[in-house]
C-alpha positions in Angstrom: 32.4 29.9 31.9 31.9 28.2 28.6 33.3 30.2 25.8 30.9 28.9 23.3 27.4 27.8 24.5 25.7 27.1 21.1 26.9 27.8 17.6 24.0 26.4 15.7 20.9 24.5 16.6 18.6 23.6 13.8 16.2 20.6 13.8 13.9 20.3 10.8 13.6 19.1 7.3 13.8 20.7 3.9 12.3 18.9 0.9 12.9 19.8 -2.7 10.5 18.2 -5.1 9.4 18.2 -8.6 6.2 16.6 -9.9 4.6 16.7 -13.3 2.1 14.7 -15.5 2.8 14.1 -19.2 0.3 12.7 -21.7 1.7 11.3 -24.9 -0.7 9.4 -27.1 -2.3 6.7 -25.1 0.3 7.1 -22.3 -0.1 9.0 -19.0 3.1 9.5 -17.1 3.5 11.0 -13.7 6.7 11.4 -11.7 7.9 12.9 -8.5 11.4 13.4 -7.2 12.2 14.7 -3.8 15.2 15.3 -1.5 14.6 15.5 2.2 17.2 16.8 4.7 17.3 17.3 8.4 20.2 18.6 10.5 21.1 19.5 14.1 24.4 20.9 15.6 25.4 21.1 19.2 28.6 22.6 20.8 29.1 22.8 24.5 25.4 22.4 25.0 24.8 21.8 28.8 21.6 19.9 28.3 23.3 17.4 26.1 22.7 16.4 22.5 24.3 14.8 19.5 24.9 16.6 16.2 23.2 14.8 13.3 22.4 15.0 9.6 19.9 13.0 7.6 19.3 12.9 3.9 16.7 10.9 2.0 16.1 10.9 -1.7 12.9 9.6 -3.3 11.6 9.0 -6.8 8.3 7.7 -7.8 6.9 7.3 -11.3 3.8 5.8 -12.9 3.4 5.1 -16.6 0.0 3.9 -17.7 -1.1 2.9 -21.2 -4.8 2.7 -22.2 -6.3 1.9 -25.6 -9.7 0.4 -26.1 -9.9 -2.6 -23.8 -6.2 -2.9 -23.3 -4.2 -1.4 -20.5 -0.6 -1.5 -19.2 0.2 0.0 -15.8 3.7 0.6 -14.4 4.8 1.8 -11.0 8.3 2.5 -9.9 9.3 3.5 -6.3 12.9 4.3 -5.4 14.3 5.6 -2.1 17.7 5.8 -0.3 18.6 7.7 2.9 21.3 7.9 5.5 21.8 9.5 8.9 25.1 10.6 10.4 25.4 11.1 14.2 28.5 13.1 15.3 31.6 11.2 14.0 29.9 7.8 13.7 29.6 5.9 10.4 26.5 6.7 8.3 23.4 4.6 9.3 21.0 3.6 6.5 17.5 4.8 7.3 15.7 4.1 4.0 16.5 1.9 1.0 13.9 0.7 -1.6 13.6 -0.5 -5.1 10.1 -1.6 -6.1 8.7 -2.0 -9.6 5.1 -3.2 -10.3 3.8 -3.8 -13.8 0.5 -5.2 -15.0 -1.4 -5.9 -18.2 -5.2 -5.4 -18.0 -7.8 -6.5 -20.5 -11.4 -5.3 -19.8 -13.9 -8.1 -19.6 -16.9 -6.2 -18.3 -16.2 -3.1 -16.3 -15.2 -3.1 -13.5 -13.7 -6.6 -14.0 -10.4 -7.1 -15.9 -8.3 -10.1 -16.9 -4.8 -9.2 -15.7 -1.2 -10.4 -15.6 0.7 -8.8 -12.7 4.5 -8.8 -12.1 6.7 -7.3 -9.4 10.4 -6.8 -8.5 11.7 -5.6 -5.2 15.2 -5.2 -3.8 17.5 -2.5 -2.3 20.4 -0.4 -3.4 23.0 -0.7 -0.7 24.2 -3.1 2.0 22.2 -3.2 5.2 23.4 -3.8 8.8 21.7 -4.7 12.1 23.1 -1.6 13.9 21.9 -2.8 17.3 24.1 -5.9 17.0 27.0 -5.1 14.6 27.7 -2.3 12.2 30.5 -4.0 10.4 28.9 -7.3 9.1 26.2 -6.7 6.6 23.0 -8.7 6.6 21.6 -7.7 3.2 22.5 -6.0 0.0 21.5 -5.3 -3.6 19.7 -8.5 -4.9 20.2 -10.0 -1.4 17.4 -10.4 -1.3 15.6 -9.7 -4.6 12.0 -10.7 -4.9 10.2 -11.5 -8.2 6.7 -12.7 -8.9 4.3 -12.9 -11.9 0.9 -14.4 -12.4 -2.4 -14.2 -14.3 -5.5 -13.3 -12.4 -8.6 -11.1 -12.1 -8.6 -7.4 -11.2 -11.6 -5.5 -9.8 -11.2 -1.8 -10.5 -14.4 0.2 -9.9 -12.8 3.6 -10.1 -9.4 5.4 -10.5 -8.4 5.2 -6.8 -9.1 1.6 -5.8 -8.3 -1.8 -7.2 -8.0 -5.4 -6.0 -6.1 -8.1 -7.9 -6.3 -11.8 -7.2 -3.9 -14.2 -8.9 -4.4 -17.9 -8.0 -1.3 -19.1 -9.9 1.6 -16.8 -9.0 5.1 -17.9 -9.6 7.6 -16.2 -7.2 11.3 -16.3 -6.6 13.6 -15.1 -3.8 17.1 -14.4 -5.0 20.1 -14.0 -2.6 23.0 -13.1 -4.9 25.5 -13.0 -2.0 26.8 -16.5 -1.5 27.7 -15.9 2.2 24.2 -14.8 3.0 22.7 -17.6 1.0 24.9 -20.1 2.8 23.6 -18.7 6.1 20.1 -19.5 5.0 19.0 -15.9 5.0 15.6 -14.8 3.7 14.1 -18.3 3.7 16.7 -20.1 1.6 18.0 -23.5 2.7 21.4 -23.1 4.3 24.6 -24.6 3.1 25.5 -28.2 4.0 28.3 -28.3 6.6 30.4 -30.8 8.4 30.6 -31.1 12.2 33.3 -28.5 12.3 31.2 -26.0 10.4 33.1 -26.3 7.1 30.9 -25.9 4.0 30.5 -29.2 2.0 27.9 -27.9 -0.4 27.0 -24.2 -1.0 23.4 -23.2 -0.7 21.4 -22.4 -3.8 20.9 -18.7 -4.3 17.3 -18.9 -5.5 14.2 -20.2 -3.9 11.2 -20.9 -6.1 7.6 -20.6 -4.9 4.2 -21.1 -6.4 1.0 -19.9 -4.8 -1.9 -17.4 -4.6 -1.5 -13.6 -4.3 -3.9 -10.8 -3.5 -2.9 -7.1 -3.9 -5.2 -4.3 -3.0 -4.3 -0.7 -3.8 -6.0 2.6 -2.7 -4.9 6.1 -3.5 -7.4 8.8 -2.7 -7.6 12.4 -1.4 -9.7 11.7 1.7 -10.0 15.4 2.7 -8.8 18.7 1.2 -5.0 18.5 0.8 -4.8 15.1 2.6 -4.0 12.0 0.5 -4.1 8.4 1.7 -2.2 5.8 -0.2 -2.1 2.1 0.9 -1.0 -1.2 -0.6 -1.7 -4.6 0.9 -0.1 -7.7 -0.5 -0.9 -11.3 0.7 0.8 -14.4 -0.6 0.3 -18.1 0.2 2.9 -20.6 -1.1 1.2 -23.8 -2.1 4.6 -25.7 -2.0 5.6 -24.8 1.6 3.2 -24.2 4.5 0.3 -22.7 2.5 -1.5 -21.9 5.7 1.2 -19.3 6.6 0.4 -16.0 4.8 3.1 -13.5 3.9 2.0 -10.0 4.5 3.3 -6.7 3.2 1.2 -3.6 4.1 2.4 -0.1 3.2 0.6 3.2 4.1 1.5 6.7 3.1 -0.5 9.8 4.4 0.5 13.0 2.8 -0.7 16.4 4.2 -0.2 19.5 2.2 -0.5 22.2 4.8 0.0 25.1 2.4 2.0 25.9 -0.7 5.3 25.4 1.0 4.7 23.1 4.1 4.2 19.4 3.7 3.9 16.4 6.1 4.4 12.8 5.1 3.8 9.8 7.4 4.7 6.4 6.0 4.5 2.9 7.6 5.4 -0.6 6.4 4.4 -3.8 8.1 5.9 -7.1 7.0 5.4 -10.7 8.2 7.2 -13.5 6.4 7.6 -16.8 8.4 10.6 -17.7 6.2 12.6 -14.8 7.5 14.3 -15.5 10.9 15.0 -12.6 13.2 16.9 -12.7 16.5 15.4 -10.6 19.3 17.2 -8.9 22.2 17.0 -12.1 24.3 18.7 -14.2 21.7 15.6 -16.0 20.5 15.4 -16.6 16.8 12.2 -16.9 14.7 9.8 -15.2 12.4 8.8 -11.7 13.6 6.4 -8.9 12.6 8.6 -6.2 11.0 7.5 -2.6 11.2 8.9 0.7 10.0 7.6 4.2 10.4 8.9 7.5 9.0 7.6 11.0 9.6 8.9 13.9 7.4 7.9 17.5 8.1 9.2 19.5 5.2 9.4 22.8 3.5 8.8 22.2 -0.2 9.6 24.2 -3.3 8.2 23.2 -6.7 10.5 23.6 -9.7 
């Protein structure tokens, strides 16, 4: 007879978060920081199971300036999370650095002249765990995305806006030379000889110029249910302008009561410059999709 059937079995999530809004002069600043954890433990469990621990830290901040017809909006979104299964190496489950900034000048409400800029990257190295957990395929500033451009913003209310920039300059940066040489993230690969030896290293930066559309919606659609979504479309005039890059993020937040929260987030990406190898060994552009569901007990402090 098994001496110990089950020591601990706990599957769930605890989220500690703090959120506040500060108004200083013409500035309105809102921030939220959260730490989400889930854990399970099995010992001599006849039905089978793997002990695991997951931790995800998130921080979001908006800082908006408004004076007369001038406005300056800033949005920062940070996240990093790992899962550990039994004695395996930690697996990265979330990693994000995203900063969006924009200057707005009111022409005639709800129309604004705008200059929008964006930076996006990640904190840590990433791996294709299905193929190899030792050779990284991404890292901080590998890639890093930058873009900036003037345009027109339509903002009829506080919860919805659309920006169109017909002259957006954009850059893809791959700071890791090995990844750049491999032609990762749309860069031209290194020049090699017939034996595979590198003759000329790849450039670490790809420059693009095109049109960009960004639509943002953030609204409480029902009591205690908030829908947030951001859709970005980009066409590069210099390289296959008919191919549209897509980044669509959705966050649905449900506040069940004062201590129970549910967050469902998804992200869909399509970029024809990013080559992905499927399970059959075929390489080409793919639709990328990520979904996360967090059921959490929250404590405000």
